[in-house]
N, C-alpha and C positions, 0 to 999 in steps of 0.2 A: 706807347705801349712798347718796351723794346725786347728783344727775345735774346737768352745766353744760354749757349749750347757749350757745356762742358764734354768734351773728349776724349776720355782716357785710354791710348793705344799700348796693347802690351804684346809684348815677341820675346824674343830670346835672341841672345848672344849679340844686343842693341841693335837690334834689329827696327826698334819703333823709332831710335834715334835716328838710324840710317835711313829710315822714311820720311822724317822732318826734314832732314838734309836734302833729299831727292827736290820734295817739295819747294824749296827753298831754292835750289839748284837749276830744277825746269819751268821756273817761273810763276807756277802754281796758286803759291801765297799770294806772291803779286797780284794777277790779276782777280785773286778771288777779291784782296783788299780795296781793290779799283771798281767794283761791282757795284752796284747802286743800291744803297742802305745797309752795306757794312760799315759794320761801327770797330771791329776789333778783330783781329784772325791772328794770335800768337801762341807761340806755342813753348811750354816751361817744363822743366825736368825734375822730376819730385829727388829731393835729394836722397828716402829713405828706400828709394825702387827703384833702381839704374835698369831698369828693363821697359818700364813706362815711361811714357809722354805724358803730359797732358794741352789739349789743345782747347784755349777759351777763344769762343768766335758768339760774336755779338751783331744782332742786327735791329735796324731803326723798328721795322715789323715785321707781320706774319706775311707779309705779301712777297717782302723784299726775299726773306729766308726761301720761302716758296720756290723763285725763280730762280735761286741760287741751286735747289735741290735739282730745280729742271735742266741746267745747265751741264753743257759737256763737259764742264771740270770735273763733276761729279762722277763721270765715268774714269778719268784720270783719275782722282784719287781712289775710285777701290781698284782699279787695276796697281795701284802702289801698294795699296795695303795687301790685296792678294800676294803681291808680290812678296813680300817683308811676313808673310804669313801670321795679321797681324791681328789681337781678338781686341773687341772696342768695347765700352760702356758708357754709357750717354749720360748726361743729365740737362734737365731741360730746365731752368728759372726765367719767371715773367715779371719784370718791371713796369707795375701800372703807376700809372701818373696820379 
Protein backbone atom coordinates (compact mmCIF):
# COMPACT_ATOMS: atom_id res chain seq x y z
CA UNK A 1 0.00 0.00 0.00
CA UNK A 2 1.60 3.29 -1.09
CA UNK A 3 0.82 6.79 0.10
CA UNK A 4 0.75 9.86 -2.14
CA UNK A 5 0.57 13.31 -0.65
CA UNK A 6 -0.14 16.37 -2.76
CA UNK A 7 1.01 19.53 -1.03
CA UNK A 8 0.03 22.87 -2.55
CA UNK A 9 2.35 25.67 -1.37
CA UNK A 10 0.92 29.12 -2.00
CA UNK A 11 2.53 32.50 -1.40
CA UNK A 12 2.92 35.90 -2.99
CA UNK A 13 5.29 37.46 -5.53
CA UNK A 14 6.78 34.15 -6.66
CA UNK A 15 7.59 32.97 -3.12
CA UNK A 16 6.38 29.39 -3.70
CA UNK A 17 8.65 28.95 -6.72
CA UNK A 18 11.59 30.46 -4.80
CA UNK A 19 10.88 28.01 -1.97
CA UNK A 20 11.00 25.04 -4.37
CA UNK A 21 14.20 26.35 -5.97
CA UNK A 22 15.88 26.72 -2.57
CA UNK A 23 14.75 23.22 -1.58
CA UNK A 24 16.62 21.93 -4.64
CA UNK A 25 19.67 24.20 -4.18
CA UNK A 26 20.12 23.20 -0.52
CA UNK A 27 19.94 19.51 -1.42
CA UNK A 28 16.82 18.85 0.63
CA UNK A 29 14.98 17.38 -2.35
CA UNK A 30 17.85 15.03 -3.14
CA UNK A 31 18.03 13.89 0.51
CA UNK A 32 14.29 13.21 0.67
CA UNK A 33 14.45 11.19 -2.54
CA UNK A 34 17.28 9.13 -1.02
CA UNK A 35 15.25 8.22 2.05
CA UNK A 36 14.19 4.61 2.40
CA UNK A 37 10.70 4.17 1.02
CA UNK A 38 10.48 7.37 -1.02
CA UNK A 39 9.02 6.73 -4.47
CA UNK A 40 8.54 10.30 -5.72
CA UNK A 41 9.28 13.84 -4.63
CA UNK A 42 8.63 16.30 -7.44
CA UNK A 43 7.48 19.88 -7.79
CA UNK A 44 5.03 21.07 -10.45
CA UNK A 45 3.86 24.56 -11.36
CA UNK A 46 0.14 24.95 -12.15
CA UNK A 47 -0.38 26.97 -15.33
CA UNK A 48 -3.43 28.79 -14.00
CA UNK A 49 -1.97 29.77 -10.60
CA UNK A 50 1.48 31.41 -10.73
CA UNK A 51 1.61 31.73 -6.92
CA UNK A 52 1.26 28.01 -6.17
CA UNK A 53 3.65 25.09 -6.38
CA UNK A 54 2.44 21.49 -6.17
CA UNK A 55 4.63 18.89 -4.49
CA UNK A 56 3.80 15.26 -5.24
CA UNK A 57 5.33 13.17 -2.45
CA UNK A 58 4.91 9.38 -2.66
CA UNK A 59 5.99 6.71 -0.16
CA UNK A 60 6.03 2.90 -0.19
CA UNK A 61 4.11 2.65 3.07
CA UNK A 62 2.95 4.54 6.12
CA UNK A 63 6.02 3.57 8.13
CA UNK A 64 8.37 5.19 5.60
CA UNK A 65 6.23 8.33 5.58
CA UNK A 66 6.23 8.46 9.39
CA UNK A 67 10.03 8.10 9.49
CA UNK A 68 10.34 10.97 7.03
CA UNK A 69 8.11 13.12 9.25
CA UNK A 70 10.48 12.44 12.18
CA UNK A 71 13.59 13.33 10.19
CA UNK A 72 15.64 16.51 10.73
CA UNK A 73 14.71 17.56 7.19
CA UNK A 74 11.20 18.38 8.36
CA UNK A 75 12.63 21.24 10.45
CA UNK A 76 14.54 22.54 7.41
CA UNK A 77 11.41 22.36 5.28
CA UNK A 78 9.33 24.16 7.92
CA UNK A 79 11.96 26.90 8.25
CA UNK A 80 12.00 27.47 4.50
CA UNK A 81 8.20 27.46 4.37
CA UNK A 82 8.17 30.14 7.11
CA UNK A 83 10.91 32.13 5.36
CA UNK A 84 8.72 32.42 2.26
CA UNK A 85 5.46 32.91 4.22
CA UNK A 86 3.74 30.01 2.46
CA UNK A 87 0.34 28.49 3.13
CA UNK A 88 -0.23 24.78 2.58
CA UNK A 89 -3.15 22.67 1.42
CA UNK A 90 -2.67 18.90 1.71
CA UNK A 91 -4.39 15.97 0.00
CA UNK A 92 -3.53 12.35 0.82
CA UNK A 93 -4.24 9.30 -1.31
CA UNK A 94 -3.76 5.65 -0.36
CA UNK A 95 -3.19 3.08 -3.09
CA UNK A 96 -4.35 -0.36 -2.03
CA UNK A 97 -3.20 -3.48 -3.79
